[in-house]
C-alpha positions in Angstrom: 11.1 17.0 -19.4 7.4 16.6 -17.8 4.6 17.4 -19.8 2.4 20.1 -19.0 -0.7 20.0 -17.3 -3.6 20.8 -19.6 -5.6 23.3 -17.1 -6.9 25.9 -19.8 -9.7 23.7 -21.1 -10.7 22.3 -17.7 -13.9 25.0 -17.3 -15.2 24.5 -20.5 -15.4 20.8 -19.6 -17.0 21.5 -16.1 -19.0 24.2 -18.0 -20.2 21.4 -20.2 -21.1 19.1 -17.1 -23.4 21.5 -15.4 -27.1 23.3 -16.3 -28.7 22.9 -13.1 -27.9 26.8 -13.2 -27.1 29.5 -14.6 -23.5 29.7 -12.5 -21.6 28.0 -10.3 -19.9 28.7 -6.9 -16.6 26.3 -6.4 -15.4 26.3 -2.8 -13.4 23.3 -2.4 -9.5 24.1 -2.6 -8.5 20.8 -4.7 -11.3 21.6 -7.1 -10.1 25.3 -7.6 -6.5 24.0 -8.1 -7.7 21.5 -10.7 -9.6 24.5 -12.9 -7.2 27.2 -12.3 -3.8 26.4 -11.4 -4.5 28.4 -8.0 -2.6 26.9 -4.9 -3.5 28.9 -2.1 -5.2 28.1 1.0 -8.1 30.7 0.7 -10.8 31.5 -2.2 -13.6 30.9 -4.5 -14.1 30.1 -8.4 -17.5 31.2 -9.8 -17.5 30.0 -13.0 -20.0 31.2 -15.5 -21.2 30.8 -18.5 -18.7 33.1 -20.3 -15.9 34.0 -17.6 -14.1 32.4 -14.6 -13.3 34.3 -11.7 -11.0 33.8 -8.5 -11.7 35.7 -5.5 -9.2 35.6 -2.6 -7.1 37.6 0.1 -4.6 39.9 0.2 -2.3 37.3 0.7 -2.3 35.3 -2.9 -3.2 38.4 -5.3 -0.3 38.4 -7.1 0.3 34.5 -6.9 -3.4 34.1 -7.9 -2.7 36.1 -11.1 0.4 34.6 -11.9 -0.5 30.8 -11.2 -3.5 31.5 -13.8 -1.5 32.8 -16.3 1.0 30.2 -16.0 -1.9 27.5 -16.4 -3.2 29.0 -19.5 -6.4 30.1 -17.7 -8.5 33.3 -19.0 -9.5 34.3 -15.8 -9.9 37.7 -13.5 -8.5 37.5 -9.9 -10.3 39.8 -7.5 -8.7 40.6 -4.2 -10.5 41.0 -0.7 -8.4 42.3 2.2 -11.0 40.6 5.2 -13.4 37.9 4.8 -16.1 40.1 4.5 -14.5 42.1 1.7 -14.2 38.9 -0.3 -18.0 38.3 0.2 -19.1 41.4 -1.2 -17.0 41.4 -4.6 -18.3 37.7 -4.9 -21.7 38.9 -3.8 -21.5 41.8 -6.8 -20.0 39.1 -9.3 -23.3 36.7 -8.9 -25.6 39.5 -8.6 -26.6 38.9 -12.7 -27.7 35.6 -12.2 -30.8 34.3 -11.0 -29.6 31.0 -9.9 -26.5 30.0 -8.5 -24.8 26.4 -7.9 -23.0 25.6 -4.7 -20.6 22.3 -3.7 -22.8 21.1 -1.6 -20.3 18.5 -0.1 -18.1 21.3 0.9 -20.1 23.9 2.3 -21.0 24.2 6.2 -24.4 24.6 6.9 -22.9 28.3 8.8 -21.5 29.4 5.2 -24.5 27.9 3.4 -26.6 30.8 5.4 -24.1 33.4 4.9 -24.8 32.9 1.1 -28.7 32.8 1.3 -28.3 36.5 3.0 -26.0 37.9 0.7 -27.1 36.8 -2.8 -30.1 37.4 -4.3 -29.5 34.2 -6.4 -31.6 31.2 -5.3 -28.7 28.6 -4.2 -29.0 25.2 -6.1 -26.7 22.2 -4.1 -24.7 20.9 -6.5 -22.5 17.6 -6.1 -19.5 15.9 -7.9 -19.7 17.8 -11.2 -16.0 19.0 -10.5 -14.6 15.4 -9.5 -16.3 14.0 -11.9 -14.1 16.0 -14.7 -11.5 15.2 -12.7 -11.4 11.8 -13.2 -10.2 11.8 -16.3 -6.4 12.5 -16.0 -4.2 14.4 -18.7 -0.9 13.5 -20.0 0.5 15.9 -17.7 -1.2 14.5 -14.5 -0.2 10.9 -15.2 3.3 11.6 -15.7 3.4 13.2 -12.4 1.7 10.5 -10.7 4.2 7.9 -12.7 7.1 9.9 -11.2 5.6 9.7 -7.9 5.5 6.4 -8.2 9.1 6.0 -9.4 10.4 7.8 -6.1 8.2 5.4 -4.0 9.9 2.6 -5.6 13.2 3.7 -5.3 12.8 4.7 -2.0 11.4 1.2 -0.5 13.9 -0.6 -2.8 16.7 1.3 -0.9 15.2 0.9 2.7 14.7 -3.0 2.5 18.5 -3.0 1.7 19.2 -1.7 5.1 16.7 -4.9 6.3 13.6 -4.4 8.6 14.6 -7.5 11.2 15.2 -5.5 14.7 14.0 -1.9 13.6 11.0 -0.4 14.7 8.0 0.6 12.7 8.3 4.0 12.8 12.4 3.8 12.2 11.3 2.0 8.9 8.3 4.8 8.5 10.8 7.8 9.0 13.5 6.4 6.8 10.9 6.2 3.9 9.9 9.7 4.1 13.1 11.2 4.3 14.2 9.1 1.0 11.4 9.9 -0.7 11.9 14.0 0.1 15.5 13.2 -0.8 14.6 11.9 -4.3 12.8 14.6 -5.3 9.1 14.5 -3.7 7.1 17.4 -1.6 6.5 14.5 1.1 4.4 11.4 1.9 1.3 11.2 -0.1 0.0 10.0 3.6 1.2 8.6 6.5 3.3 5.8 5.7 1.9 2.4 7.1 4.4 0.1 8.6 2.1 -2.7 10.4 4.2 -5.4 11.5 3.3 -9.1 13.7 0.0 -10.7 14.3 -1.6 -7.8 16.2 -0.9 -4.7 14.1 -0.4 -5.8 10.8 -3.9 -7.1 10.8 -5.2 -3.6 10.9 -5.2 -2.1 7.6 -4.6 1.5 8.8 -2.1 0.8 11.3 -0.2 3.7 12.1 3.4 3.1 12.8 5.1 2.3 16.3 8.4 1.6 18.2 7.1 -1.8 17.8 10.1 -4.1 16.7 9.9 -6.1 13.5 10.8 -9.6 14.4 11.5 -12.9 12.7 7.8 -14.4 12.2 6.5 -11.3 11.6 4.2 -10.3 8.3 5.2 -6.7 7.5 2.6 -4.8 5.5 4.4 -1.5 4.2 1.7 1.4 2.3 4.1 3.9 1.1 3.0 6.6 -1.3 5.2 10.1 -2.5 3.6 13.7 -3.5 5.0 14.9 -6.9 3.9 18.4 -7.7 0.5 18.1 -5.7 -0.1 14.7 -7.6 0.0 11.2 -5.1 1.2 8.0 -5.8 -0.2 4.3 -3.8 1.3 1.0 -3.5 1.8 -1.7 -0.8 3.8 -4.6 -0.4 3.9 -7.2 1.8 7.6 -8.9 3.6 7.8 -11.9 5.6 10.8 -12.0 8.0 12.6 -14.6 8.2 11.5 -18.2 6.7 7.6 -18.1 6.1 5.1 -20.6 7.6 2.9 -22.4 4.8 -0.2 -20.5 6.2 1.9 -17.4 5.5 2.9 -18.5 2.0 -0.8 -20.1 1.2 -2.2 -16.7 1.9 0.3 -14.8 0.2 -0.4 -16.8 -3.0 -4.1 -16.0 -2.2 -3.8 -12.5 -2.1 -1.4 -12.3 -5.5 -3.1 -14.0 -7.5 -6.5 -11.5 -6.5 -4.2 -9.3 -7.0 -3.2 -10.1 -10.2 -6.6 -10.8 -11.3 -8.0 -7.8 -10.5 -4.8 -5.7 -12.6 -6.3 -7.9 -15.5 -9.6 -7.1 -15.2 -9.3 -3.3 -14.9 -10.7 -1.8 -18.3 -12.6 0.5 -19.4 -16.4 -0.4 -18.8 -15.7 -2.4 -16.1 -17.9 -1.6 -13.2 -16.4 -0.9 -9.7 -18.2 -3.5 -8.2 -17.4 -6.0 -10.9 -13.8 -5.1 -10.5 -14.1 -5.5 -6.7 -16.1 -8.8 -7.2 -13.2 -10.0 -9.0 -10.6 -9.6 -6.3 -13.3 -10.7 -3.8 -14.4 -13.8 -5.2 -10.8 -15.0 -5.6 -10.2 -14.4 -1.9 -13.2 -16.1 -0.8 -12.9 -19.4 -3.2 -10.4 -20.1 -1.2 -12.3 -19.6 2.7 -10.3 -16.7 3.3 -13.7 -14.1 2.5 -13.9 -12.9 5.9 -10.5 -11.4 5.9 -11.0 -9.6 3.7 -12.4 -6.3 5.3 -12.2 -3.5 3.1 -12.5 -2.1 -0.7 -10.7 -3.3 -3.5 -9.3 0.2 -4.2 -9.9 3.7 -5.1 -9.4 6.7 -7.4 -5.8 8.9 -7.3 -5.1 12.5 -8.3 -4.5 15.2 -6.6 -6.4 13.7 -3.3 -5.4 10.4 -2.2 -8.5 8.9 -1.9 -11.2 10.1 -5.3 -13.7 8.9 -7.6 -14.1 6.0 -8.2 -14.1 4.1 -5.4 -13.7 0.6 -5.9 -16.3 -1.7 -3.6 -19.0 -4.2 -3.5 -21.8 -1.0 -3.7 -19.8 0.9 -6.8 -21.9 1.6 -10.0 -19.2 3.5 -11.4 -17.7 2.5 -14.6 -13.9 2.8 -15.5 -13.1 5.2 -18.4 -10.2 5.8 -19.9 -7.8 8.4 -17.8 -9.2 6.9 -14.7 -6.3 6.0 -11.9 -6.8 3.4 -9.5 -5.7 1.5 -6.5 -6.1 -2.7 -7.1 -5.2 -3.6 -3.0 -7.0 -6.9 -1.6 -5.6 -7.9 1.3 -6.6 -10.5 4.3 -6.1 -9.8 8.0 -6.8 -11.7 11.0 -5.6 -10.6 14.5 -3.0 -13.4 15.8 -1.9 -13.7 12.3 -1.7 -10.6 10.8 -2.1 -9.4 7.4 -1.1 -9.4 3.6 -2.2 -6.8 1.5 -0.4 -6.1 -2.3 -1.3 -2.8 -4.3 -0.4 -1.6 -7.6 -1.7 1.7 -9.2 -2.7 1.7 -12.5 -4.1 4.2 -15.2 -7.0 2.9 -17.3 -6.3 2.8 -21.0 -8.5 1.9 -24.4 -7.0 -1.6 -24.2 -6.7 -2.1 -20.7 -4.4 -0.8 -18.2 -0.7 0.5 -17.6 0.7 -0.3 -14.1 2.4 2.5 -12.3 3.8 0.9 -9.3 7.3 -1.0 -10.4 8.4 -2.5 -7.1 8.9 -6.5 -7.6 5.3 -8.7 -6.1 6.1 -12.0 -7.0 8.1 -12.8 -3.9 7.3 -12.1 -0.2 10.9 -12.2 1.4 12.6 -9.1 0.9 16.5 -8.6 -0.2 19.1 -9.6 2.2 21.2 -6.6 3.4 24.6 -6.6 2.3 27.3 -8.0 4.1 29.9 -6.1 5.4 
């Protein structure tokens, strides 16, 4: 049985991080979902020292009340039958406070001007307070991401048994996404990447096309599942037909760098240090210029969230972070190779959530009939 999400204490965790104003207005829907369990497409949450107030529209009143209760959140729901009514209700709730924090990364200039005209409180821009609290994944969140990984692993294994050669990138992508839904996913975590050959596989975020997978190609498959709102993320690279010496050499380079990165994941390591472990391993082989992106990123309710693992990252890993480790090399004319796992930071290092084999770039042979 899937462990429950520990939603009830999250508002207090944010209060303990926040002292820039008397109250905090949360407008980002992902942050609202994490704090309250509410999954509607319109709403604000006002977090005060004593109260949690969710303001939404007439479509979501019953849903909001039920989801807050299910999450164990002791809060009030206010329904406005129009956008103007929602703002008026919010203004009434804000009126006792002299200062109000707002999520500066998620409020447009037009919304800010509207708030200035309605609220008597001094508006204080605040960045990343809820996102910082979201980094620590509880047991329920980790279980959901582990299930998303299991689904993606299973789908990839089944698709590989049908073979890659002669199929298009789009056909492989479609089969993966259909199979993940059949296995219990809400859908893919992101637009599944299937990139083949000397041009497409050289582009880290290539979108699948009708390009046919042929013998001699490297094929990058980047696939994740969405399960109960939580994402997984995994990449494996395959060679079609007999690999060349350079393909084998570069696969070993990337795999060694990726394994070194996974081994280096532990609490207290900075994101720049972790990036350096993978980057240095590739640079030492002379292929440093072929590694063109960061080593990884956090995963949770969003597919890309803090902490971001790159050369300039200044965050330190902490217990409960769930991050990718995904070095790669790319060069037009050669193609590309990337290996990626999703890991959760523990007190003694990390636990790998993705399970698809990565020791060999040769896909299993399709069964004979």
